[in-house]
ChimeraX commands (.cxc) that place a marker at each C-alpha (Angstrom):
marker #1 position -105.03,14.40,3.15 radius 0.5
marker #1 position -105.40,13.46,-0.51 radius 0.5
marker #1 position -107.89,15.99,-1.97 radius 0.5
marker #1 position -109.22,13.42,-4.45 radius 0.5
marker #1 position -110.22,10.89,-1.77 radius 0.5
marker #1 position -112.85,13.19,-0.20 radius 0.5
marker #1 position -114.75,14.11,-3.35 radius 0.5
marker #1 position -117.29,11.27,-3.30 radius 0.5
marker #1 position -118.65,12.33,0.07 radius 0.5
marker #1 position -118.53,16.06,-0.68 radius 0.5
marker #1 position -120.48,15.78,-3.94 radius 0.5
marker #1 position -123.14,13.55,-2.43 radius 0.5
marker #1 position -122.24,10.20,-3.93 radius 0.5
marker #1 position -121.94,8.54,-7.30 radius 0.5
marker #1 position -124.30,10.57,-9.49 radius 0.5
marker #1 position -121.79,13.33,-10.41 radius 0.5
marker #1 position -119.17,10.69,-11.19 radius 0.5
marker #1 position -121.56,8.89,-13.53 radius 0.5
marker #1 position -122.37,12.24,-15.18 radius 0.5
marker #1 position -118.65,12.88,-15.65 radius 0.5
marker #1 position -118.15,9.46,-17.22 radius 0.5
marker #1 position -121.15,9.93,-19.53 radius 0.5
marker #1 position -119.82,13.32,-20.66 radius 0.5
marker #1 position -116.33,11.90,-21.13 radius 0.5
marker #1 position -117.48,9.00,-23.30 radius 0.5
marker #1 position -119.72,11.31,-25.35 radius 0.5
marker #1 position -116.48,13.10,-26.24 radius 0.5
marker #1 position -114.64,9.85,-26.91 radius 0.5
marker #1 position -117.41,8.82,-29.34 radius 0.5
marker #1 position -116.56,11.85,-31.50 radius 0.5
marker #1 position -112.77,11.77,-31.19 radius 0.5
marker #1 position -110.76,10.39,-34.10 radius 0.5
marker #1 position -107.71,9.72,-31.90 radius 0.5
marker #1 position -109.34,7.90,-28.98 radius 0.5
marker #1 position -112.40,6.23,-30.51 radius 0.5
marker #1 position -110.38,3.52,-32.32 radius 0.5
marker #1 position -108.87,2.41,-28.99 radius 0.5
marker #1 position -112.27,1.44,-27.58 radius 0.5
marker #1 position -114.70,-1.36,-28.41 radius 0.5
marker #1 position -117.82,-0.52,-30.41 radius 0.5
marker #1 position -119.97,-0.94,-27.29 radius 0.5
marker #1 position -118.74,1.47,-24.62 radius 0.5
marker #1 position -120.89,0.02,-21.83 radius 0.5
marker #1 position -118.02,-1.94,-20.22 radius 0.5
marker #1 position -115.42,0.84,-20.36 radius 0.5
marker #1 position -117.95,3.34,-18.99 radius 0.5
marker #1 position -118.85,1.15,-16.04 radius 0.5
marker #1 position -115.21,0.35,-15.24 radius 0.5
marker #1 position -114.17,4.02,-15.36 radius 0.5
marker #1 position -117.11,5.02,-13.18 radius 0.5
marker #1 position -116.36,2.34,-10.58 radius 0.5
marker #1 position -112.65,3.23,-10.59 radius 0.5
marker #1 position -113.38,6.94,-10.12 radius 0.5
marker #1 position -115.98,6.27,-7.44 radius 0.5
marker #1 position -113.40,4.23,-5.53 radius 0.5
marker #1 position -110.59,6.73,-6.13 radius 0.5
marker #1 position -112.73,9.62,-4.88 radius 0.5
marker #1 position -113.49,7.87,-1.61 radius 0.5
marker #1 position -116.59,5.86,-2.49 radius 0.5
marker #1 position -117.23,2.13,-2.29 radius 0.5
marker #1 position -114.45,-0.23,-3.35 radius 0.5
marker #1 position -116.60,-2.06,-5.89 radius 0.5
marker #1 position -113.95,-1.65,-8.59 radius 0.5
marker #1 position -111.30,-3.52,-6.57 radius 0.5
marker #1 position -113.84,-5.99,-5.20 radius 0.5
marker #1 position -114.74,-7.00,-8.77 radius 0.5
marker #1 position -111.42,-6.57,-10.58 radius 0.5
marker #1 position -108.67,-6.71,-7.97 radius 0.5
marker #1 position -105.97,-4.08,-7.61 radius 0.5
marker #1 position -106.47,-1.33,-10.21 radius 0.5
marker #1 position -103.04,-1.84,-11.88 radius 0.5
marker #1 position -104.08,0.82,-14.39 radius 0.5
marker #1 position -100.81,1.03,-16.28 radius 0.5
marker #1 position -100.69,-2.74,-16.77 radius 0.5
marker #1 position -104.35,-2.85,-17.82 radius 0.5
marker #1 position -103.68,-0.21,-20.48 radius 0.5
marker #1 position -100.52,-1.78,-21.95 radius 0.5
marker #1 position -102.41,-3.46,-24.82 radius 0.5
marker #1 position -103.46,-0.02,-26.08 radius 0.5
marker #1 position -100.91,2.26,-27.78 radius 0.5
marker #1 position -100.93,5.44,-25.71 radius 0.5
marker #1 position -98.59,8.21,-26.78 radius 0.5
marker #1 position -98.57,11.95,-26.25 radius 0.5
marker #1 position -101.40,12.52,-28.76 radius 0.5
marker #1 position -103.65,9.97,-27.05 radius 0.5
marker #1 position -102.78,11.38,-23.64 radius 0.5
marker #1 position -103.54,14.93,-24.75 radius 0.5
marker #1 position -106.84,13.91,-26.36 radius 0.5
marker #1 position -107.87,12.05,-23.20 radius 0.5
marker #1 position -107.06,15.06,-21.00 radius 0.5
marker #1 position -108.84,17.47,-23.37 radius 0.5
marker #1 position -112.01,15.37,-23.42 radius 0.5
marker #1 position -111.94,14.82,-19.65 radius 0.5
marker #1 position -111.47,18.55,-19.11 radius 0.5
marker #1 position -114.59,19.27,-21.18 radius 0.5
marker #1 position -116.46,16.61,-19.22 radius 0.5
marker #1 position -115.38,18.21,-15.93 radius 0.5
marker #1 position -116.72,21.56,-17.10 radius 0.5
marker #1 position -120.08,19.95,-17.89 radius 0.5
marker #1 position -120.69,18.65,-14.34 radius 0.5
marker #1 position -121.45,21.59,-12.03 radius 0.5
marker #1 position -121.43,19.42,-8.89 radius 0.5
marker #1 position -117.70,18.86,-9.40 radius 0.5
marker #1 position -116.85,22.56,-9.71 radius 0.5
marker #1 position -115.32,22.88,-6.20 radius 0.5
marker #1 position -112.98,19.99,-7.06 radius 0.5
marker #1 position -112.17,20.76,-10.69 radius 0.5
marker #1 position -108.59,21.87,-10.16 radius 0.5
marker #1 position -107.73,18.85,-8.00 radius 0.5
marker #1 position -109.35,16.54,-10.54 radius 0.5
marker #1 position -107.61,18.25,-13.46 radius 0.5
marker #1 position -104.25,17.77,-11.79 radius 0.5
marker #1 position -105.06,14.14,-10.99 radius 0.5
marker #1 position -106.26,13.38,-14.54 radius 0.5
marker #1 position -103.27,15.11,-16.12 radius 0.5
marker #1 position -100.78,13.15,-14.02 radius 0.5
marker #1 position -102.74,9.92,-14.48 radius 0.5
marker #1 position -102.87,10.32,-18.26 radius 0.5
marker #1 position -99.14,11.03,-18.42 radius 0.5
marker #1 position -98.46,7.88,-16.40 radius 0.5
marker #1 position -100.46,5.84,-18.95 radius 0.5
marker #1 position -98.14,6.76,-21.85 radius 0.5
marker #1 position -96.61,3.52,-23.13 radius 0.5
marker #1 position -95.43,4.32,-26.66 radius 0.5
marker #1 position -92.64,6.54,-27.85 radius 0.5
marker #1 position -93.04,9.05,-30.70 radius 0.5
marker link #1:1,2 radius 0.2
marker link #1:2,3 radius 0.2
marker link #1:3,4 radius 0.2
marker link #1:4,5 radius 0.2
marker link #1:5,6 radius 0.2
marker link #1:6,7 radius 0.2
marker link #1:7,8 radius 0.2
marker link #1:8,9 radius 0.2
marker link #1:9,10 radius 0.2
marker link #1:10,11 radius 0.2
marker link #1:11,12 radius 0.2
marker link #1:12,13 radius 0.2
marker link #1:13,14 radius 0.2
marker link #1:14,15 radius 0.2
marker link #1:15,16 radius 0.2
marker link #1:16,17 radius 0.2
marker link #1:17,18 radius 0.2
marker link #1:18,19 radius 0.2
marker link #1:19,20 radius 0.2
marker link #1:20,21 radius 0.2
marker link #1:21,22 radius 0.2
marker link #1:22,23 radius 0.2
marker link #1:23,24 radius 0.2
marker link #1:24,25 radius 0.2
marker link #1:25,26 radius 0.2
marker link #1:26,27 radius 0.2
marker link #1:27,28 radius 0.2
marker link #1:28,29 radius 0.2
marker link #1:29,30 radius 0.2
marker link #1:30,31 radius 0.2
marker link #1:31,32 radius 0.2
marker link #1:32,33 radius 0.2
marker link #1:33,34 radius 0.2
marker link #1:34,35 radius 0.2
marker link #1:35,36 radius 0.2
marker link #1:36,37 radius 0.2
marker link #1:37,38 radius 0.2
marker link #1:38,39 radius 0.2
marker link #1:39,40 radius 0.2
marker link #1:40,41 radius 0.2
marker link #1:41,42 radius 0.2
marker link #1:42,43 radius 0.2
marker link #1:43,44 radius 0.2
marker link #1:44,45 radius 0.2
marker link #1:45,46 radius 0.2
marker link #1:46,47 radius 0.2
marker link #1:47,48 radius 0.2
marker link #1:48,49 radius 0.2
marker link #1:49,50 radius 0.2
marker link #1:50,51 radius 0.2
marker link #1:51,52 radius 0.2
marker link #1:52,53 radius 0.2
marker link #1:53,54 radius 0.2
marker link #1:54,55 radius 0.2
marker link #1:55,56 radius 0.2
marker link #1:56,57 radius 0.2
marker link #1:57,58 radius 0.2
marker link #1:58,59 radius 0.2
marker link #1:59,60 radius 0.2
marker link #1:60,61 radius 0.2
marker link #1:61,62 radius 0.2
marker link #1:62,63 radius 0.2
marker link #1:63,64 radius 0.2
marker link #1:64,65 radius 0.2
marker link #1:65,66 radius 0.2
marker link #1:66,67 radius 0.2
marker link #1:67,68 radius 0.2
marker link #1:68,69 radius 0.2
marker link #1:69,70 radius 0.2
marker link #1:70,71 radius 0.2
marker link #1:71,72 radius 0.2
marker link #1:72,73 radius 0.2
marker link #1:73,74 radius 0.2
marker link #1:74,75 radius 0.2
marker link #1:75,76 radius 0.2
marker link #1:76,77 radius 0.2
marker link #1:77,78 radius 0.2
marker link #1:78,79 radius 0.2
marker link #1:79,80 radius 0.2
marker link #1:80,81 radius 0.2
marker link #1:81,82 radius 0.2
marker link #1:82,83 radius 0.2
marker link #1:83,84 radius 0.2
marker link #1:84,85 radius 0.2
marker link #1:85,86 radius 0.2
marker link #1:86,87 radius 0.2
marker link #1:87,88 radius 0.2
marker link #1:88,89 radius 0.2
marker link #1:89,90 radius 0.2
marker link #1:90,91 radius 0.2
marker link #1:91,92 radius 0.2
marker link #1:92,93 radius 0.2
marker link #1:93,94 radius 0.2
marker link #1:94,95 radius 0.2
marker link #1:95,96 radius 0.2
marker link #1:96,97 radius 0.2
marker link #1:97,98 radius 0.2
marker link #1:98,99 radius 0.2
marker link #1:99,100 radius 0.2
marker link #1:100,101 radius 0.2
marker link #1:101,102 radius 0.2
marker link #1:102,103 radius 0.2
marker link #1:103,104 radius 0.2
marker link #1:104,105 radius 0.2
marker link #1:105,106 radius 0.2
marker link #1:106,107 radius 0.2
marker link #1:107,108 radius 0.2
marker link #1:108,109 radius 0.2
marker link #1:109,110 radius 0.2
marker link #1:110,111 radius 0.2
marker link #1:111,112 radius 0.2
marker link #1:112,113 radius 0.2
marker link #1:113,114 radius 0.2
marker link #1:114,115 radius 0.2
marker link #1:115,116 radius 0.2
marker link #1:116,117 radius 0.2
marker link #1:117,118 radius 0.2
marker link #1:118,119 radius 0.2
marker link #1:119,120 radius 0.2
marker link #1:120,121 radius 0.2
marker link #1:121,122 radius 0.2
marker link #1:122,123 radius 0.2
marker link #1:123,124 radius 0.2
marker link #1:124,125 radius 0.2
marker link #1:125,126 radius 0.2
view
């Protein structure tokens, strides 16, 4: 069984995912590499990431219901993502993971997932 797909149930629902997303975007706000890739108002990106992660961790399929198939790589093509952007994203997400105690039993699985996911998003060469 995919260890990511059971997290939603095991952590008691969406609240820890929303905490993770809030922590992540607090880091993005301060990051000189990632901040320019996002709109001034982070409300939309925060909600989309939360819904995607809720769905990916075994929660409701609201993300796909509203937006269709995730197609994450295609959705991120307009944004130049190289190794530096990937590494910044992983670093900030790792800090966010450490800030949400409810996710502690799943940190390693999530770290692996986020690392692989971020690498898959790379769309620009050095």
